[in-house]
C-alpha positions in Angstrom: -174.7 15.5 75.9 -177.1 16.3 73.0 -180.1 15.9 75.4 -178.4 18.1 78.0 -177.7 20.8 75.5 -181.2 20.7 74.1 -182.7 21.2 77.6 -180.3 24.1 78.1 -181.4 25.7 74.9 -185.1 25.2 75.9 -184.4 26.7 79.3 -182.7 29.7 77.6 -185.9 30.5 75.8 -187.9 30.2 79.0 -185.4 32.2 80.9 -185.4 35.0 78.3 -189.2 35.1 78.3 -189.6 35.2 82.1 -186.7 37.6 82.7 -188.0 39.9 80.0 -191.4 40.1 81.6 -189.9 40.7 85.0 -187.5 43.4 83.9 -190.2 45.0 81.7 -192.8 45.2 84.5 -190.3 46.9 86.7 -189.1 49.4 84.0 -192.7 50.1 82.9 -194.1 50.7 86.4 -191.2 53.1 87.3 -191.8 55.0 84.1 -195.6 55.1 84.6 -195.5 56.1 88.3 -191.9 57.4 88.9 -192.2 55.7 92.3 -189.2 53.9 94.0 -191.8 52.6 96.4 -193.6 50.8 93.6 -190.4 49.2 92.2 -189.5 48.1 95.7 -192.9 46.5 96.1 -192.5 44.6 92.8 -189.2 43.1 94.0 -190.9 42.2 97.3 -193.8 40.4 95.6 -191.4 38.5 93.4 -189.3 37.4 96.4 -192.3 36.5 98.6 -193.8 34.3 95.9 -190.4 32.7 95.2 -189.9 31.9 98.9 -193.4 30.7 99.4 -193.6 28.4 96.4 -190.0 27.0 96.4 -190.5 23.9 98.6 -193.8 23.0 96.8 -192.1 23.4 93.4 -189.2 21.2 94.6 -191.7 18.5 95.7 -193.3 18.6 92.2 -189.8 18.1 90.7 -189.1 15.1 92.9 -192.4 13.3 92.4 -192.8 13.8 88.7 -190.8 13.4 85.5 -188.5 16.4 85.2 -189.7 17.0 81.6 -193.3 16.9 82.6 -192.6 19.3 85.5 -190.9 21.8 83.2 -193.7 21.5 80.6 -196.3 22.2 83.3 -194.3 25.2 84.4 -194.5 26.8 80.9 -198.2 26.0 80.5 -199.0 27.8 83.7 -196.8 30.8 82.7 -198.6 31.0 79.4 -202.0 31.0 81.1 -201.1 33.9 83.4 -199.5 35.9 80.6 -202.8 35.5 78.6 -204.8 36.8 81.6 -202.4 39.7 82.0 -202.9 40.7 78.4 -206.6 40.8 78.9 -206.2 43.0 82.0 -203.9 45.3 80.1 -206.4 45.7 77.2 -209.3 46.4 79.6 -207.4 49.0 81.6 -209.7 51.8 83.0 -208.7 55.3 82.1 -205.5 56.3 84.0 -205.6 53.2 86.3 -201.8 52.5 85.7 -200.7 56.0 86.7 -201.6 55.6 90.3 -198.8 53.7 92.2 -201.3 52.7 94.9 -204.2 51.8 92.7 -205.8 48.3 93.1 -206.1 47.7 89.3 -202.4 48.3 88.8 -201.4 45.9 91.5 -203.9 43.3 90.3 -202.2 43.5 86.9 -198.7 43.3 88.5 -199.6 40.3 90.6 -201.0 38.4 87.6 -197.9 39.1 85.6 -195.6 38.1 88.5 -197.4 34.8 89.0 -196.6 33.9 85.3 -192.9 34.7 86.1 -193.0 32.7 89.3 -194.3 29.6 87.6 -191.1 29.6 85.6 -189.1 29.2 88.9 -189.7 25.4 88.7 -187.2 25.2 85.9 -184.1 26.3 87.9 -185.1 23.7 90.5 -185.5 20.9 87.9 -182.4 21.7 85.9 -179.8 20.9 88.6 -181.4 17.6 89.2 -181.1 16.8 85.5 -177.4 17.7 85.7 -177.1 15.0 88.4 -178.9 12.5 86.2 -177.2 13.2 82.9 -173.6 14.3 83.9 -170.9 12.3 85.8 -169.9 13.8 89.2 -166.4 14.9 88.1 -167.9 17.1 85.3 -170.9 18.6 87.1 -169.1 21.8 88.2 -168.4 22.5 84.5 -172.0 21.6 83.5 -173.2 24.0 86.2 -171.0 26.6 84.6 -172.9 26.1 81.3 -176.2 26.5 83.3 -174.8 29.8 84.6 -173.9 30.8 81.0 -177.5 30.2 79.9 -178.7 32.4 82.7 -176.2 35.1 81.6 -177.4 34.9 78.0 -180.9 35.3 79.3 -180.0 38.5 81.2 -178.1 39.9 78.2 -180.9 39.5 75.8 -183.6 40.3 78.4 -182.4 43.8 79.3 -182.1 44.8 75.6 -185.4 43.3 74.6 -187.3 44.7 77.7 -185.8 48.2 77.4 -186.8 48.6 73.8 -190.2 46.9 74.1 -191.2 49.1 77.1 -189.9 52.2 75.3 -191.8 51.6 72.0 -194.7 49.2 72.8 -195.2 49.3 76.6 -196.4 46.1 78.2 -198.5 45.1 75.2 -195.5 44.1 73.1 -193.9 42.4 76.1 -196.9 40.2 76.9 -197.5 39.3 73.2 -193.9 38.2 72.8 -194.0 36.3 76.1 -197.0 34.3 75.0 -195.4 33.4 71.6 -192.0 32.3 73.0 -193.6 30.3 75.9 -195.7 28.4 73.4 -192.6 27.7 71.3 -190.7 26.5 74.4 -193.6 24.1 75.2 -193.5 22.7 71.6 -189.7 22.3 71.6 -189.5 20.6 75.0 -192.3 18.2 74.1 -190.1 16.9 71.3 -187.0 16.2 73.5 -186.5 12.7 74.8 -184.9 12.6 78.3 -183.9 9.3 79.8 -184.4 9.8 83.6 -183.7 6.2 84.5 -181.1 7.2 87.1 -183.8 9.0 89.0 -185.9 5.9 89.5 -185.8 4.3 92.9 -184.5 0.7 93.2 -186.9 -2.1 93.4 -186.3 -2.7 97.1 -186.3 1.0 98.0 -189.4 2.2 99.9 -191.6 4.5 97.9 -192.0 8.0 99.3 -195.5 9.5 99.6 -196.1 12.3 97.1 -196.2 15.2 99.5 -194.0 18.2 100.3 -192.4 16.4 103.4 -190.6 19.4 104.9 -189.5 17.4 107.9 -187.9 14.8 105.8 -186.1 17.4 103.8 -184.8 19.1 106.9 -183.5 15.8 108.2 -181.6 15.2 105.0 -180.0 18.7 105.2 -179.2 18.3 108.9 -177.4 15.1 108.2 -174.7 16.9 106.3 -172.5 19.0 108.7 -172.4 22.7 107.7 -175.1 22.4 104.9 -177.7 24.4 106.9 -175.0 27.0 107.4 -174.4 27.2 103.6 -178.1 27.7 103.0 -178.4 30.4 105.7 -175.3 32.1 104.4 -176.9 32.4 101.0 -180.1 33.5 102.7 -178.2 36.4 104.4 -176.6 37.3 101.1 -180.1 37.5 99.5 -181.2 39.6 102.5 -178.7 42.2 101.3 -179.4 41.3 97.6 -182.9 42.6 98.0 -181.3 46.0 97.9 -180.3 45.4 94.3 -183.6 44.1 93.3 -185.4 47.1 94.8 -183.1 49.9 93.8 -180.7 49.0 90.9 -183.1 49.8 88.1 -184.2 53.0 89.8 -180.5 54.1 90.2 -179.6 53.2 86.7 -182.6 55.0 85.3 -181.7 58.1 87.3 -178.4 58.3 85.3 -179.5 57.3 81.8 -182.7 56.7 79.7 -184.5 53.4 79.7 -183.2 52.5 76.2 -179.6 53.2 77.2 -180.0 51.4 80.5 -181.4 48.3 78.7 -178.5 48.3 76.1 -175.9 48.9 78.8 -177.3 46.2 81.1 -177.3 43.8 78.1 -173.6 44.6 77.4 -172.7 44.1 81.1 -174.5 40.8 81.1 -171.9 39.4 78.8 -170.0 38.9 82.0 -172.4 36.0 82.8 -171.5 34.3 79.5 -167.8 34.8 80.0 -168.0 33.4 83.5 -170.0 30.4 82.4 -167.5 29.6 79.6 -164.6 29.9 82.1 -166.2 27.6 84.6 -167.1 25.0 81.9 -163.4 24.9 81.0 -161.7 25.1 84.4 -164.3 24.0 86.9 -164.5 25.4 90.4 -161.4 23.9 92.0 -161.2 21.1 94.7 -163.3 23.0 97.2 -166.4 24.8 95.8 -167.3 26.2 99.2 -164.0 28.1 99.4 -164.6 29.4 95.9 -168.1 30.6 97.0 -166.7 32.6 99.9 -163.8 34.1 97.9 -166.3 35.3 95.3 -168.4 36.9 98.1 -165.4 38.8 99.4 -164.8 40.3 96.0 -168.4 41.1 95.1 -169.2 42.8 98.5 -166.0 44.8 98.2 -167.1 46.0 94.8 -170.5 46.9 96.2 -168.9 49.2 98.7 -167.5 51.5 96.0 -169.4 51.1 92.7 -171.9 53.9 93.5 -169.4 56.0 95.4 -169.7 58.7 92.7 -172.7 59.3 90.3 -171.0 57.7 87.3 -172.7 55.4 84.9 -169.3 53.9 84.0 -168.4 53.2 87.6 -171.8 51.6 88.0 -171.3 49.5 84.8 -167.8 48.3 86.0 -169.2 47.3 89.3 -172.2 45.4 87.8 -169.8 43.7 85.3 -167.6 42.3 88.1 -170.7 41.3 90.1 -172.2 39.4 87.2 -168.8 37.9 86.3 -168.5 36.3 89.7 -172.2 35.5 90.4 -172.2 32.2 88.4 -169.3 31.0 90.4 -171.3 31.3 93.6 -174.4 29.6 92.1 -172.4 26.8 90.5 -170.5 26.2 93.7 -173.7 25.8 95.7 -175.3 23.5 93.1 -172.1 21.4 92.8 -172.0 20.9 96.6 -175.7 20.0 96.9 -175.5 17.6 93.9 -172.7 15.7 95.6 -173.9 15.5 99.2 -177.7 15.2 98.8 -179.3 11.9 97.4 -180.8 12.4 94.0 -184.4 11.4 95.0 -184.3 14.3 97.5 -182.6 16.9 95.4 -185.7 18.6 94.0 -187.0 19.3 97.5 -183.6 20.3 98.9 -183.1 22.7 96.0 -186.7 24.0 96.5 -186.1 24.3 100.2 -182.9 26.2 99.6 -184.7 28.5 97.2 -187.4 29.2 99.7 -185.1 29.8 102.7 -182.5 31.8 100.7 -185.2 34.0 99.3 -187.2 34.4 102.5 -185.1 37.3 103.8 -185.0 39.2 100.5 -188.7 40.2 100.6 -188.1 41.8 104.0 -185.3 43.9 102.5 -187.2 44.7 99.3 -190.4 45.7 101.1 -188.5 47.8 103.7 -185.8 49.2 101.4 -188.2 50.9 99.0 -190.1 52.9 101.6 -187.0 53.4 103.7 -185.0 54.8 100.8 -187.9 56.9 99.5 -189.0 58.4 102.8 -185.8 58.4 104.9 -182.5 58.0 103.0 -183.3 60.2 100.0 -184.4 63.1 102.2 -181.3 62.4 104.4 -179.0 62.8 101.4 -181.0 65.6 99.7 -181.3 68.3 102.3 -180.8 66.4 105.6 -177.9 65.6 107.9 -176.2 63.3 105.4 -176.1 65.9 102.7 -174.4 68.3 105.1 -172.0 65.7 106.4 -170.8 63.9 103.2 -172.6 65.7 100.4 -169.6 67.7 99.5 -167.7 64.7 98.1 -170.4 62.0 97.9 -173.0 64.1 96.2 -176.6 65.0 97.2 -180.0 64.3 95.8 -182.3 61.2 95.4 -179.8 59.2 93.4 -177.1 59.7 96.1 -179.5 58.4 98.7 -179.9 55.2 96.7 -176.1 55.1 96.3 -175.6 55.3 100.0 -177.8 52.3 100.6 -175.6 50.2 98.2 -172.4 51.2 100.0 -173.8 50.3 103.5 -175.0 46.9 102.1 -171.6 46.2 100.7 -169.8 46.9 104.0 -172.2 44.6 105.9 -171.9 41.8 103.3 -168.1 41.9 103.5 -168.0 41.7 107.2 -170.3 38.6 107.3 -168.3 36.9 104.6 -165.1 37.3 106.5 -166.8 35.9 109.6 -168.1 32.9 107.6 -164.6 32.2 106.2 -163.3 31.8 109.8 -166.3 29.7 111.0 -166.3 26.0 112.0 -169.3 25.5 109.6 -167.0 26.3 106.6 -164.5 23.7 107.7 -167.2 21.0 108.4 -168.9 21.4 105.0 -165.6 21.4 103.2 -164.7 18.1 104.9 -168.1 16.7 104.1 -167.8 17.6 100.4 -164.2 16.1 100.3 -165.4 12.7 101.5 -168.9 12.9 100.2 -170.5 9.9 98.5 -170.2 10.2 94.7 -172.2 8.6 91.9 -170.7 5.7 89.9 -168.9 7.2 86.9 -169.7 4.4 84.6 -173.4 4.7 85.5 -173.2 8.4 84.8 -171.5 7.9 81.5 -174.1 5.3 80.5 -176.9 7.6 81.4 -175.5 10.3 79.2 -175.0 7.9 76.3 -178.5 6.5 76.6 -180.1 10.0 76.9 -178.2 11.2 73.9 
């Protein structure tokens, strides 16, 4: 377990770095331009790049040492952060104040490419869980992975809020370069025995290519697995609303420093959730756990912006973050059991691409739609006249209305999924799925430690 914990710690540093840059660029652009359109576009760029690169990154994970893949990820991130720092220092007068200016968007794209390079790590890490952890304990290990993500969010929001407030993007990029280099140095010193990932002597060697068709065949062979991926895809379609609007809504209620501190405090829910999962697991049927979590989270989404209250927003976000790791751990645990190890990188990458493919549509549409349609609708339009007396009026209430509608749609789809044949098929496939030999798993853990 020492090796697994060391990799988790290294991923924590990388996560904090990349999350900090991502949060900071969103905060900074909103404060520089005061444009919801711009923050929506940033979310869309992130999601387009995530969807576009997911399958390719998964192929890199399958065809290379997991350690080498993660090291390469950090090296590429460091290179893009260095280029971004140069662009920042060479900024023409007033170039960052124009939300439609080419120099601003060149800078944003370069920064986001550094963040996207880090997306290889969340693909590689679940495959290492398969290699290092026995099957019966993987749900708990996935809970620890979720906890690391939560710690990243907790520290990220605080760091990015204060860095943007007092140093702008200069302090953010300098810190990102330093911590990324430290992560590279630390990971290079960790020894990881990946012997379980090696093919047997009589197994045919696969060509080192993306092989989308082969990955699709592997997924199609498991009844209901495509349905699980597309269900997560639909959730992310609605989740694009959060990426595009949550920061803008929070910053409409409090200052950037307060929002950063509050988001950090709320993110303790991720840590609490990860600890609980690592102790109790996910139950006998992770797919059922996944759907139950979605019922609760979308119900909360219906009401957490019903009134312009920072405390109501904080409570809703806390519940959302408390249950989020359950959904992610449930999906990872299912894929780790029903997908062969030698294909897991590509399947995780394929899932990342497909699940994120819908979110850019939402993020690109929701920013302009909210800015130019919903906000006027709730400021001096028909919506303000119809429900403004109790719901409130103004730009922040327009954003709030979008969250409420997204919650209602998500709840309806989750109820339908609970009653579908795909849910029953995948539950049955998981229950009788082929598991790894426990002795082999324990030996791998012992050897890697």
